[in-house]
N, C-alpha and C positions, 0 to 999 in steps of 0.2 A: 574865345574860340576853343581853348583847351577844355573848358567845362562841357561845351557842346560835343566835342570829340569823345570825351570820357562817357558822357551820357549816351551818345549814339552807339558807342562800343558796347556798353553794358546792355543796352536794349537789343543789340544784335546777338550778343552772347545768350541772353535770356531767350530770345527767339529760337536760336539754334538748339538750346536745351529743350524748349517746348516741342520742337519738330523731331529732333534726333534722339533726345534723351540726355541725361546727365552723364558726365565723364568724371567719376569719383576717383580720388586719390586718397590713400590712407594718410591721415594727419596725426593720429595718435593710436598706438597699440595699447589697449587697456589690459586685456588678458590674451591668452592664446586663442580665444574664440570671439572676443568682443573688440571691435575697433571703432574709431571715429573717422569719418570720411568728409571730404569737401570737394564739391564740383570745381574743376579747374576753370570753368567758364563763368558760371554765375555765382560762385562762392556759397552755394547752399550747403549747409552742414547737416549730416545725418549720422546715426549710430546704429549698431546692431542691437536689436532688442532680444528678449529672452527666447523668442521663437526662431531667431536667426534672420528675421526680416529687417529691412532698413526703416528706421523711424526718424522723424525730424528731431534734431538735437535741441531740446529745450533746456533751460537752465536747471530744471529738476533732474533731467537725465544726465546732464553734464556733471552735476554734483554727485549723483549715484556712481557714474563712471570713475570720478576721481577717488571716491571712497573705495570702490571695488579694486581699483588699481593699487592703492596703498595696501589693502589687505592681501591682494595677490602677490605683490612684491615681498611683503613681510613673510608670508607663508613659504614662498619659494627660496627666499634668501637663507633661511635656517633649515631647509629640508635636508635630511641626510642623503648622501649619494649612495645608491645601491649598485652593486656590481651585477652585471647581467651574466 
């Protein structure tokens, strides 16, 4: 019975996303301009691409985002603070 409820719930959520669109929440902040998102209803994962559009989060893009995040953190960790 629990499996049926879980299945019917996920079908309902996917149907809602199909009708009303996804409701994305930020799951990972890669840089100040690139984020990873996940739909709170159907769990679809997307990321911001180089043009600023949302693209499906593939293993290749996830690896690129991880590498980019490491480089971004390393660069901003040692950046000198400039007085304005």
